[in-house]
C-alpha positions, 0 to 999 in steps of 0.5 A, a space after each residue: 314145740 319144745 318140752 319147756 315152751 310146752 310146760 310153760 303154755 300149760 302153765 299159762 293156761 292154768 292160770 300161772 302168769 309167771 310162766 307167761 313171763 318166762 315164755 316172754 323171756 325166752 322168745 323175745 330177742 327173736 321176735 324182736 329181731 324179726 320186727 326190727 327187721 321188718 320195720 327198720 326202727 328200734 322204737 316201732 320194733 319195741 312196740 311191735 314185740 310188746 304187741 306181739 306178746 299182749 295178743 299173743 296172750 290174748 289168743 293162747 286159749 285158741 293155740 294148739 297145744 301140738 304146735 310150734 310156739 315160737 312159729 305161731 309168735 312169729 306169725 302173729 309178729 309178721 302179721 303185726 308188722 306187715 299191717 304196721 307197714 301197710 297203714 304207716 306208709 313210710 320209707 323204711 331202711 333194713 337193718 342188715 348188720 346181722 346175718 345167719 350164722 354169720 353169712 350173707 344172703 345169696 343176693 348180697 354183696 360179697 365182703 371185700 378181700 381188699 380193706 380198701 373196697 371197705 367203703 365201697 362195700 358199705 355203699 352196696 350194703 347201703 343199696 341192698 338196705 334201701 332195696 328191701 325196704 321198697 319190697 312188697 311187705 309179703 316179699 320182705 317178710 318171706 325173704 327175711 323169714 327165709 334168709 335172716 331168721 333161717 326158717 325153712 320154706 315150710 316154716 316160713 309157709 307156717 308162719 305166713 300161712 300159706 303153701 310152700 309153693 306160694 312161698 318159693 314164688 314170693 322169695 323168687 319174686 323178691 330176689 328178682 326184685 332186688 336184683 333189678 333195684 340193685 342193677 338200677 342203683 349201681 348203673 347210677 353209682 358205677 363206673 367201669 367195675 362189675 355190677 353187684 347183680 352180676 358178682 351174685 
């Protein structure tokens, strides 16, 4: 945990509510982006972000002083979003317009060199969004944290509270499920051009 977070956590524990407000300002964008990618709806993501910080404030006395505050927040957010999805049981489309460092995930369609393919590329992106939306919650969370939130395998394991081996297996299964889903979708939409899975 960085010195800034450590100092703010210490001040919050000492009763300084303004210090916690500053922690919110520092981390709310990161938490919101994760919630948006997991839930696919801005209103739901806003609610999840607020709930994450409410829970963090309540649980702060139990937070380890030498812990990673950002990852601890992401753990709370991930658990809340997965619970939300399980209970709501509704179809969600993944907002993938932003990707880490401007690069698409390795299972995403490549940007077309020819502008004439822009419509085709948008169709592929929509199929990808729908495929991610259909992943089981833990697979969706793992691949989102690893690919779109730029977390390491160790970071995902910490956030999801499981072993690194479990994270690797979960991400592998997610990628395989995405490839199968994209192949199925393309089989219905394509005629005569290479499949998206062949280009990944």
